[in-house]
C-alpha positions as CSV (number, residue, x, y, z in Angstrom):
1,X,124.4,104.6,67.7
2,X,122.4,107.7,67.1
3,X,118.7,107.6,66.6
4,X,117.3,109.1,63.4
5,X,115.5,112.3,63.8
6,X,111.7,112.4,63.2
7,X,112.3,115.1,60.6
8,X,115.3,115.2,58.4
9,X,114.9,119.0,57.8
10,X,118.1,120.8,58.8
11,X,120.2,117.6,59.1
12,X,123.2,116.8,57.0
13,X,122.5,114.2,54.3
14,X,125.9,112.7,54.8
15,X,125.3,112.2,58.5
16,X,121.9,110.6,58.0
17,X,123.4,108.4,55.2
18,X,126.2,107.3,57.6
19,X,123.7,106.4,60.3
20,X,121.6,104.4,57.9
21,X,124.7,102.6,56.6
22,X,125.8,101.7,60.1
23,X,122.3,100.4,60.9
24,X,122.2,98.4,57.7
25,X,125.6,96.9,58.5
26,X,124.4,95.9,61.9
27,X,121.3,94.2,60.5
28,X,123.4,92.4,57.9
29,X,125.7,91.1,60.6
30,X,122.7,90.0,62.7
31,X,121.3,88.1,59.7
32,X,124.6,86.3,59.1
33,X,124.8,85.4,62.8
34,X,121.2,84.1,62.8
35,X,121.9,82.1,59.6
36,X,125.0,80.6,61.2
37,X,123.1,79.7,64.4
38,X,120.3,78.1,62.5
39,X,122.8,75.9,60.5
40,X,124.5,74.9,63.8
41,X,121.2,73.9,65.3
42,X,120.4,71.8,62.2
43,X,123.8,70.2,62.3
44,X,123.5,69.4,66.0
45,X,119.9,68.1,65.7
46,X,121.1,65.8,62.9
47,X,124.1,64.7,65.0
48,X,121.7,63.8,67.9
49,X,119.3,61.9,65.6
50,X,122.2,59.9,64.1
51,X,123.3,58.8,67.5
52,X,120.0,57.2,68.3
């Protein structure tokens, strides 16, 4: 994925918007993955506690 330029002067707004959208989508996917993994950890911890 392209890095954002330090200055947006001379860059197409639509290109910058697309890059930001892609990065936002990636962050949202990562947040969902982290949330899922946290819930799995909690579920597995509970499972282990219940076996004791």
